[in-house]
N, C-alpha and C positions, 0 to 999 in steps of 0.2 A: 825913721824904721820899717812902718808899714808899708810905702812905696817900695822899699827896696826887697821885702819880700815878695811883694805883688810880682816883682819883674823877675825875681827868681822861680817862681811858681808857674809864670809865660814861660820862662825859659824851658824846664823841665816838661811842659805840655808840649811844646814844639818837639822835643827831642824826642818825646814819647810817640808822638804823630808820623816823625820823620821814620823812627825805627819800624812803626808800623808798617807803614809805605813800601820801605827796603824790605821787610821780612813777605811783606803782600807780593812785590817783584820778584825777589829771591824765589817765591814758590812758582811762579809761573813761568819763569825762565827753567826753573827744574823741572818743569812739565811740559818743556817743548816737545819731548820725546815721547809723548803719551798718545793712545791712539784716541782722537777723539771723539767724544759721544754725543749724544743728544739723548737727554738723560730725563726729559719731560718733552712730549710731543706737543705740537698745536693741535687743536682740536675742529672737527669740524662743526659749522655751525648756519644757523637760520635767522634771519632778521630781515625787519620789514625795512622798506624803503626808507632812505632816512635817518635809519638808527644807528647805532654806535656798536661797533664790534672791536673787540678785545682778543686778540692772538698771544698766547704765551708760548716762548721755547727756553729749556732750559739746557745749559749745555756744560760738559767738564773737558778740560780745567775750565774754569767760568772766566780765565783772561782772555780766553779767544775771541776774537774778532767776528761777531756775527751780522749776516745781512740776511733779506729777505728777495724771495724771488715770486711773481704772479704770472701763474700760466707760462712757465720755463721762463720769464725774463726779469732781469734783476732791476730791484729799486733800489734806486742810488740815493740812500739815504732817505731823509722825510721828503714827501713829494706833496706840497700845496696845492697842486694844480690835481691833482687824485683825492686830495682828503686824506693822506697818508702820514701818519708819525711812526717813527722808529726809535725807542730808545731803550737801550741796555737789555736787548733779546726779544723786547713785547712788542709788536705791532698794532697800531690802534689807529682803524677807520670812523673818523668823526662824523661821517652821513655816508650810509651805503647807498650805490647809486648802481647803474646800470655797469659801470665801464670798471666798477671793485670788486665785481662778483668774479668768481671763479677759483683755481686750485692756486695757495699757497705754500711755499716751503722756506724752513729756515736753513742756512748755510753757516756752518762754523770752519772757520779756517784756522790753522796753525801751521807751524813749520813743518809737522809730518804729513801733511795732507790737509783735505775737506771732508766734510761729511752734510749730509743733507738729511731735513727729516723727512717723514713720510708725508705726503699732501694732504693737506686741510682744506676743505671745500666750504666755501662761503656763499649762499644761494638765499635768494630774496623770498620770503614768506608769501603767500598768496591764495587767495579762496576764491573757487570760480563758481558760478550760480549752478541751481540745480536744473538739471535735464525736464523739457515738458513731459508728462505724464498723465495718464487717465486717473479717474477715482477706481479704487478696487474695493469689493465686498468681499469679508471674509469670515465666514461662517466657521464657529466651534461648537462640541459637544460640550454641553452645561458641564461644568467639574473639570476639563479637559484644560491644557495649557495654549492660549492663543497667541500668535506670534504675527506681530506687526512690523514688517520690513522698511527700512528707511537707506533708499539708495544715495547715500552719501556723494556729494560732488568731489571732484577734483581740487585735492588741498595740500599744502605744504608750510607746516608738519601736517599729520593727519588732523582732520576737524574731528572735533567732539559734538556728539550729537545730544539733542534736548529732543523733549517731547511735551506736547500741548494736549493735556489729558483734563477733560471737564473745564475747558477753558482756564488751566493752569499750566504753566511750563514747568516739566519736572528735568532736572539737571542729573539727578540720581536716583537709583533703586530705592523703591519705598513701597512699604505695604505690599501688595502683591503683583506690585511693576517692577520687574527685573530689567535693565538695561545691560545690554551685554556689549562686549569690546567690538562686535562686528557693525554695532548701531541698531541691532533688532532690538525691539521692546517685546518681552516676553509677560503674558499677562497670565498668572497660575491659578489654578482653581476658577475658570472664568464662571461669572454666574450674571443674571439679567442685569443685575448693576453695573455691568461693566461695558454696555453695548451702548455705541456712540461715536462720534466720531474722532481721529486721531490724525495729528498733523506732526511731523517734525522739523527739526532745522540745526543747520551746522554752525560750529563755532571754530573759528581762528584763535587760538592760544596767544599766538604772536602779535598779530594784526587786530585781536580781538574784534575782529567783524563777524557778523550774524546774518546768515541768510536761511529764509523759510523757504520750503517746500511749495510748488503752487497748489498741489492737489492734497486731498486728504481721505483717508481711507474709512472705512464703516464697518464698524465690528457686530456681527449679529450672532446669540447665544441661541442654540435650538436645545431641545431635549428628544434626544432619541430612544429607541430601544436596542438591543443588542445589536453590537456593529464591531466587525473584526478591524484589530489593528492597523492603522497606517501611520507613515511617517509623513508629518507636516511640514518639518522644517530639519535638514535644508532638503529642497524640492527633488536633487541631483547629486552626484557625487561628486566631492569637492576634493579638493589640490591645496593645500595649507603650507607657505613657507614661512618659517620660524627662524629667529636668529637664536643662537648658541647662549644659553645662560636667561632669554626671556620666558615668560610665560606663555601659556598655551590654552586657552578653551575649544573646546570641539562640542557645538552644539548639536543637540539631538532633541527634538520634540516630537511626539506620540500621541494622537488621539485616538478614541476608540471607546465603546460601552462596552463593559465596565473599562475605567481607565486602566491601559496598558502597562506593562511593567517593561522596564528599557534596565537590558545589559549590553555590556562593552567586552570585546574583543581586540586583540592586538596580534597581527600576523596569525590566527587561528587559536590564542591564547588568551583564556581570561585575566583580563587586566587586575582581578582580585588578587595575583602574586605580586603586582607590583606596588611598592611601598610608596611610591613618590608619587600616585595618583589618587585623585579624590575627587567627589561629585559635588557637584551645584546643581542640584536636584536631579532631573537628567541628563545634564550635563560633564561632559568630562573637562577636569582639569589638572594641569601639569605646571606647579608654581615655578620651577625652573628646569628648563629643555637641555637636553646633554644629546650626542649622537647617537645614545642607543634608542632615542624615544622615533629614531624615524622609522616609518613604516605603515603599514595599511591597518588603518581601525574601521571596526564594525559595528554600527550600532544597530541592535535588533528590538523588536517590539512584539510583546505577544499579551494577548488578553484571554487566552482559549477560547478564542470565537472564530472561525477559518484557520488557514492555513498557518502554521506557527512558524515558519520561515519567509513568510513573504514579506513581511516590513521591515527591510533592509535597508541600511544605508552606508555607503563606504567612504573614507576619509584617508588620502593619500598624504602624509606625515613629509617634510622634507626639513630638517633642521641644518641650515645654513651655519659655517663656521667661519670667522675671520682667519687671516693667516697666520700661522706661526713659522718662525725662519729660524733656524739653525746653522751656526758653521763651528766647525771642529776648534778652529785655533783664532788667534785676537791677531796675533803678530806671525809672519813668516820670514825668513830670511834663506835667499836664493842666492848663489853664485852666477856672473854673469855669463852668458850663452847656454845654462840649464834652463828646463822649462819648468813654469810653477802651474799648480793644478789647484782651483780654490773651489772647493766643494759648499753645495747649500742645500739643506735640504728643508724643504718645503710642504707645509700642509695646509688645507683649508679645503670648504666644502661652498661654492662650486671651486673647482681648482683654479687656484691664482695664475693671473700672468707673472710673469719674473722679468727684471728690469735689472740690467748689470750697471753700475756707476765707478767713476774711478776719478776720486777727489769732486766728487757731486756732479761729473760731467756724465752723462750716459755713453755708452759704450756700444760699437756695433761691430760684426763679425767683420775679420780682416785674414789675411794669411797668417799674421801671427797673433791675432784673437780670434780664439775659438769659442764661441758661446752656446749655451744650452740651458734648459730648463734646472738643471740640476750642478751644471759646473761651469768655470771659465776654467781656460787654460789659456798660459801666456807663452809662446815658443820665444825661445833663445833670449832670454831677459837681459835687458841692459838697463843702465841707470834711468834711462826714461819712464820705465816703466815703475818706479818706486811710488807709494803713495797709498791712499786709503780706498780702498775696494768695498763695494754695496753690494748686496744683494736686496732687492726691494720687490716686495711682492703684493698683489693687489687684486681682491675680488671685490663682488657686488656689496660686501658686507662690512670691510675693512682692509687696512694694508698694515705690514709690518717688514721690518729689514734687519740685516745684521752687518757688521763690519770686521774687516780685517786689512790689517797693515801689511804692506808687501817691503820688503827692504832687500836691496840689492848689494852685492860684495866684489870687488875685483878679483878674480883667481889669484892666488897666492897671496893676498893680503890678509890681515886679521879682521875677523867681522864683529862688527859692534855688538854688544851685549845685549839682551833684554833688558828693559828696566821698567818696572812694574806693569809687568806684562797683565793686560785684561781680558776679559773674554770676548767672543765675538758674540754681542749682547744683541737682543732683540726685544720687540715691544712686547710686552712692558719689561725692563730690567730685570735681571736676577739678581739677589742680593749676594754679597760676597761669601764664599765659605769661612767658616769660623778658625780660628787660631790651629794652627799644628793639623787641619784635618786637611784631606784631599779634596781638590775642586770636583765637587760633583753635581751633575744636573740631575734633578728630578724628574722621573719616566713623565712622559709627554709634558715637560715644561716648555716655552718657545725660548729659554733661555739657551745659550750652548757651553761649551767647554771654558773654563777658567786655569789655565794653567797657573800655579800658583808660585809665591813669589819665592820658593826655595827649588824652583825650577829653574832659575835663570843661571844660563851657563858663563863660564870666563871665556873669555876671550880665546879664541883658538883659530890655528888655519883650516881651511876645508881642503887641505892639499896631504894626500900623504907621503909614504915613503916612494912609492911606485905611480906615484900621478895622483889623479883627483878621486875624493872619496867616494866612495859607492854609498848608497842607503844602508841602514842597518840591519841585520839580519832578524830574522824571528825569535824574540825571547823565549825559553825554554820554559813551561809552564809545569809547575811542581806539585799543583793539587790535584789530589783525588776529586775524579769526577762524580762523587757521592756522598752527601753529608746526612748527617741523621739530623742537624737543626732544619726548623721547620722554615724560618724567615731569614736566615743569613747563610752566608757562604765564605771563607777565606779562602782567597785566591792568592797564590805564591807563585813567582818565579823568578828566574837570574837572566841575567844577557847571556846570549851564546859566544860571546868574543869579549874579553878583557885583555888590558894591557896594551902596551907599547905594539903600533902598526895598525890599530882601529882607531877609528874616530870617536872620542868619548860620547856618550849619549847624552843628550842635552834634557830628555822627560820622557816619559809613557804617556799614552793615550788607551784607556781601557773603556770598552764599549760592552755594554749586557743588555740581552732584553729576553724577556719571556718568548717559548715557541708555543703557538698553540695550531689547532687542526689544519688551517688553511692558510693561514699569516701568521705574522709578529707582531709586536707591540712596537713602538718607537725605541730606539737605541737611547740607553743612558749613558752619558758619557763622563768620565771621569780624568784628569789631569795629575798625573803622579809623578814627584820630581826623578830626577834620576838614581839617587841614593836611597830610594825606598824602593822594597822590592816585595810588598805586600801590601794589599788591599780588602778591606772587608765590604762585601755587597749586602744591603741591609734593606729592609721593606721589601722581600721576598714574599711568595705565595707558597702554602705547602704545597707538597706533592708534585710539584710543578717542575717543567724542563725549563733551563735557560741555556743559553748559548752568549759565548764570551768572546769577543776579539780585540786584541791587543797589538800595539806596533811602539816600537822605540822610535824615536828621532833623534837625528845628528844634524850637523850644519850641512847636509846634503837633502833633509826634508824627512817625510815619513817613509819608513822601513816596510820589510815584510812583516806579512799579519800572520800571529800566532792566535789559532782557535782551539776553544775546550768548549764543551757540553755538559752540563752537572744537573742532578736531580736535587731538589730540598726534598726532606723529610716528609712524612706523613704525618699529620695530628691526627691521634687517636679521637673517634667517636665516644664520646662519653658514655653513652649506653653501652658501647662494647666494654670499654675498660672495667664498668661495674658489673657486666655478668662476669668478665673474666675474674673478679677480683670474688665474686659471690661463688663461683665454681670452684677458685682455689681453697676458698675459707670451707667448702662442703668438702673436698680430698685431703686438705690438709689445713686444720687451722692453724698452725703455726708456721704455715709457709708466707711470704710473701710474694706481691704480684708479678716480681721480676722473676722468680723462679720456677713461672709456668710455660717459658720457651722452648717447650719440645716440639718435636716435629710435627704436625699431624700424619700420623701413620695411615689416615682413611683416606688421605688424598696424594700419596706417595706418587711422584711422576719424575720424568725429564725435568730441567731446568726450564723456565718461560724464556722465550726470546728477547735478548738482550736489547736498547735502544738503538735506535737507528747511529752508528758511527758517524764519528768527524773527522776530518781530514784536513792535516796541517803539514807544511812544508819542514821536510829537516834538511834536505840537501837539493843538491839539483834532479838526480836520480833515485830519493828515496822520500817516505813522507811518515808522519807517524798519524797513527791511527788510535782514536780514542772511544770508548764507548762506556755505557752504565749499563749494570748487570739488571737485572729483575727478580722473580720469585726463583728461589731454588727446587721448588717442586717437595719441598719435605726434606731434603739431603743436603748437604752444603756443596758447593759447585767446586769441581777439584781442579777444571784447567777451562780456558778459552782457544778457540782456533779463529783464525783470521781465512777469510778467503777473496779473490779478487778476479775480475771480470776486466778484459779489454772491449774498450765499446766500438770500436772501428772493425773487430774481428767477430767472426762467429765462433761461439764454441761454450763450453760448461765453465761454471765457475772452477777457480784453480784453488789448492790450498797453497796459502803463502806462509804460514807457520801455526803449529800446533803447540799443545803439552804450554800454554802461558800459564804460569801461575795463578791463583784467582785473587791474589794481591796486588797484582799488576794488570790495571784497567789501561793501558797503552802500550803500544809496541810500536818499531819503528821497520818498515817493509822498504827493505833495498833492492835494488838493482833493477828499478822502471827504466823504461823505454822513453828516450826523449821524444815529444812529440805526439805522444800518445795519451789519449784519455782512460780512466780507470774509476771501476765502482767497486765498494769494498762492503763485506758483511763480517758479521759476527756471529757466532755459536758459541754456547755455555754447554759444558760438562759434568754430572756428578755419576753418581753409582750404578743410578737405572737408565743411563744413555743420555744422548744430547739434545738439545732444545732445537727447536725450529731456526732457521737463519732469521736474524735482524734485518728488517728493511736494509734496501740498498744504501749506501752513502750519495752523497750529491757526487756528478761527475767531478774528478780531479784531472786536471790536463798537465801532464809534465813540459814544464818549458825549456827551453834551446832548442827548437827545433825549428830549423830554418828552411823547412820544403814548404809544400802548398797548404796553404788556409783555405780550408772546405767553407762554402757559403751554405746557407741553409738550403735546404730542397724547397723546389717550387711547387711542382705536381704532387698531387697525393696519391695515395694507393686508390683501389676500385673493387668495392665492396659486391662479391660476383655472387654470393650464399648467404642466406638465413634461413632458419629453422629452429621452432619451438621444440627443446628437448623435452620438456615437462613445463609444470604451472610456474616454475620460478627461475629456468634457465634457457637461454637463447645462443645457440651456435652461430658463428658467422666465419666466413672464407674470404679472404681476398686477395687481389694479384697486385703486385707493384713491380713497373718497368723501371730499372735504374737510367734507360738511354733517355726516359722522360724528363731528368734532371741533370742531363751531361755526366752519368755515372758517379754522383757525387755520393760517396759513402753515407748510409744513415745506423741510426743505434738501434732505431724500433718504432714500433706506432702506438700512437694515443689511440683509443678508443672511446668515443662521448656516447650517452646515451641518457633519454628522458621520456618521459609519459608522453604520447604524440597529443594530447589535448592540452598541453602545458604551452604557454608561448614567452616563457620567462627562460632567458640563456643561463641564468644561473642555476637553473634547476637540472642541466647537465652533469652527469656524474663522468668519471675519468678513470679506465685502465691504462696500464702500460703493459703491452708487449715489448721484451727485448733482443733483439737477434732478427734471425731471417725468419722466424714463424709465421705462419700465412693463415692461422687459423686461432680462434679464442672463442671460451664460453664465459658470455656474463651471465652471472649468477645474482642469488638473494633478490630477483624480481618479483612483483607482485601478479599474483595469479590472473588469467584473463585479461591483462591488459597490453595496449599496443604501444609498442615503443617505437624513437626516431633514431637512428642508429647511424652515425658519420665518424670517419677516422682521418689522422694526420699521421705523418711520418717525420722525423725528426732527428736533429744531430745535434752537432757543439753550436753551429751558426743558428740553429731555431727550427720552429716548425713550416712544414707546406702548408699550402691551401687545402681547405675540407675536400674530401670525396664525395663521392655520392651520398645520397640519404637514402637509406632502407628502413622500410617499417615490418614491423613484425610484432606478433599477437603471442603472448604465452597462453598456455594451455590453461582450461579451466580447473578449477580444484574440484577432486574427487568428493562425493559425497561422504560428510562427515557425520552421517547416524550408524544405527547400528549395522554391521556388514550381515549380508544374506548367509544364512546357516545352512549345509549341504541338508537332504530330504532323508530320513531312514532310508537304510538300503532294503528295495525290493527287487523282485525279478523282473519289474519293467523298467527301463531307463528313465532318468528324472526329462522333464520337457523343460529345457531351458531356451529362452529367447534367444533371436541369431544376435551371435556378437557380443552376448552378456559374459563378464567374467565372473569368477565366483571368489570374494574374499577371504581371509582370515581375519581374526582379531588383531586391531593395530598393536604393534609389539611384539608380535609372537616370530617375527624376522622370518614368516613364510613367504614364497613367491605366489604372487597372484597369477591365477592360471586363465590363460591366453584363449581366444574363441578358436585357434587353430588345434589347440589340446582336445577339443570336445569330442570327437571319436574315441579317443585313450579314454578320457573320463569315462564314457558308458561302458565301453567294455570293461573295465576295472569294477564299474557298480554290479556289472553281471555277475562276473566272476565271484567278485566278494559274496554276493547273495546266495549261489549257490554253496560255495564254503559252509556259509552260517545256516543251511540247511542243511548239510551232510552233517556239521557238528551237532545238531539238535536233535538229529534223529539218532544219533549213535546212543544217547542216554535212553532214549525210546524202547530201542532195541534192546538193549540191556536190562531195562525194567522188564520188558515180557519174557524173555528167558529168566529172570528171577521168579518172575509170576508163576511161569510154567512148573519149574523145578520145585516150588513150594506145594504148588497144588498136587504134583505127583507123589511127594512125599505125606500128603496127607490122605490119601487113598491107600497107601500101605505097600504099593509096588516097589519091587527092588529096583533101583536104578540102573543095574544091569539088564533087567527081564523089559525094559521099555523100548521099544522099536521106535525109530525115527520117524515113522510112516504112519503111526497110530492114530486113528481118528480123533478128534478134540470135542467131537458132538455127540449128543445121546438122541436117538432116532427111534418114533411109536409111528405105530400105522393108525391111518386114518378111522378106522374100525374101530379103534379100542378108544374113541372118545365118546363122551356122552352126544347123542345125536348122530351119529354114525353107524351103519351096518358093520359088523365083523366078516370080514371077506375071508379071513385065513391068511392075509398079509403079512409077514413076519415084521419085527419092529426091532429097533437095536434099543438096548437096554446099558446104561452103565457109558461111563464117560471115554470107553476105550472100544463103543461099534460092538458088543455082543447080540447076535442074532436070536429075537427072542419070539415066541408066538405064543401069548398068553403067560410071559413067563418063562418058557421052554425055550432052550437055543436050538437054533437051526442054522444052517450053513449053506444057506442061499439068500438072494436077493441084494445083501449089504457086503462090503469089502471087508474082508477078514473079519466075518463072522464066526467061519469056523475054526479061528485061531484062538483057543482057549490060553487063561491066562491063571496062574496058581493063585489060590486064595481070591480071587472073584466070585462074586454073588451077583446075581441078576437084580436087577433093580427095576422098578416100575415108575415111569415119569409120570409127575402130577399134569393133569388137565392143562392148568395154566403154564405148563413150560414149553408148550408146543410151538416148533418155530418153523419156517420157512425150509420143504427138504431141499438138501444139498445134494442129493443123488435121487433118483427117480425112484419113488417106491420106499423112501427114508424119509423122515423126517425129525427134527432134530428140536431137544428142549433143553 
């Protein structure tokens, strides 16, 4: 009974084993049409002579046949002569020798084609001897940091440093001894106890060899008085190359009495604002480097003694980045006779070299195969072109690749459907998208597009009712170019044509990226099923401008591209929101924050200029112009208008359409001429007026023109004149001879300028002049600064060579002190130095007097002084007349009896005074000149003496009132 049960159990086990084998084989056969992938790449390694090396390679699907290559040659299974064993995708070198070092690749083959891994380099470990050197005596001030340099010998891998300190070998940092990655030993807070001999040694961690320097360095610690700061290490500027992701230490050791303070700056800005930097004593440390860490670092030391900017050292840091490769599709179906274009996006620093392979065999350019760094074009595709194509990139720090499967079909036959289409992967591979979500590649990720399983088309012929099917037309984008959401955007579209007569759309490819000032980020690519017409773009930055390009794919390949630009909503600042809520609560405690969205009547103005519009094709002779509005100036936008300009013809901007409702942010412009290039711009209008025009769109060339295609101009313009208009503006003029470029039409000119003392081409700024204008003003320059100026002309074909270089210096800035004031008016003209101007206070809007206006200024001052004197004399005369009238009234004279010629003085004879003899001369008594002799009136000697006035009585003058005679013989009192 037990024996029968054992036989039965064995039979069941055999059946289970057979079933598993059949299932595995069925899975392998089911995946024969998959694109082969290398999911785990072999890694480069360093091993000592005679050591064992193991290289792994994991492929998908796992049933593929895997072979290996050494330096491009196939290894036929296990090679006992070389000591190489190959088992299930793993290569083992039992004893490394000079014959087995080199570049290894694994190759996976299946019915769909073959794919090769990235190369893995196997090298021998070695350690060279120290070079002969002399003994160095190193002096350091007490309390400062001493640096003992060790010039390590060549080693592979890099040798580790060890130091002999006081007859003891130091392998790691300890106490005040700091061993740096460069191999230097820093002795912190050096004292007399640290004096002595120091020797270094190199250790290879693979061969475990140790080699010691033949010489030792002597350290002396001295005591000094005040000494200016100086840089001890490095002795000169350094260039450092680091691989992205590695740590970086920039050493800076300074000396001086008192010990100096060390500060760091990157590209002119303090590193205190960088969160990823930290300090190890005076050394700068970055744990994980990235692209943004490239630049110029400055270490400056200062201790208050001497020139504060004298102790400075610079580091030029370059962050190298391994290649990243992206291909848009993983499978492509092309009918026989058509052309196929495979695009490959490659990134890396330094720029990688690119190699194209078909079925793991390198390709070379030919009449049918046109290779470039970014694309491979196969002309007149045939069945022999089927297979797996690879774009493989490599630079000094790594390599990567991406694959795409090309399949062909006989015209008029049914195309084979895609089966389990997978992405054009790069190294490292990208995980597949989640169920039910569109295949989306994260920004900057080396992976590429994953067409989802739902994008698999049904079998269909690639021939229409009227012959061969054309690529799909651009989809119609329905989304508004503005969203209130700060981190996402809802993209909506519809196919331009549907129904019979049009080849069904297989899937859509959507690309989006953020626009920045001078460049743009990498594309984020998504693959969308044909039945889906909506995509949510996430992980966006608030208040940022993004551009989207999308195309539909049918059996003929990629269709026409539709484009849109959108801006995400701005995230309000917390302090602004808090201040608004406080203001609302003060004005209306019951109001909500949302109720405060009233226009700011203190800042009412026309709208701001819209963003630069984007252009997409509507038909052969029409385009869609799409834009995004900005601020409305305090009043709602009432309408938009679109203007255009032909690039090959001279003229102003022409109105294309107006009265566009504010709810529409896209409009179709029709009636464009074939073969003509256009630029478009947009204006916004509210009740206060129209905005400034937006920035012009990128040139759009209307296709379908069969005439001459113009090449780029070769000869540039010639600058004939430059002049500094003021302290911030330079005027230049130039000439351009069309005959020098075979009368090739141009669209305009580029003007480049930078300070003359700059040697960096990136400092050039660029202005653009469109049309045939031959002058331009460069503004917003620095005062009293010399500038290099050069030019190019351009058209659709590109830019010309540079023109001659002119140097022009802006004028000096006027004195910013108190302006001179005019002196008070005098009869004499003010003395002004030659060519001196008279300024009025800033902000009055007054004109500044020129030196040529000086004569007019003097005449004006003189005339003004005369007028002032006359005006001042009039009150004086009036006062005299009033005094005269008042005095006459006091004496009792009737106003009518007063003669205008009456004398105003009282005169007496000298003889009437004490000490003078009376000689009978008459004298005048009274204010009106009555002649008197001892008080008796007479009619002689004084004018009007005989004239009598009623009511007057003779008056006797007092001796103290005697004055100098006005008339001979008469004296006044």
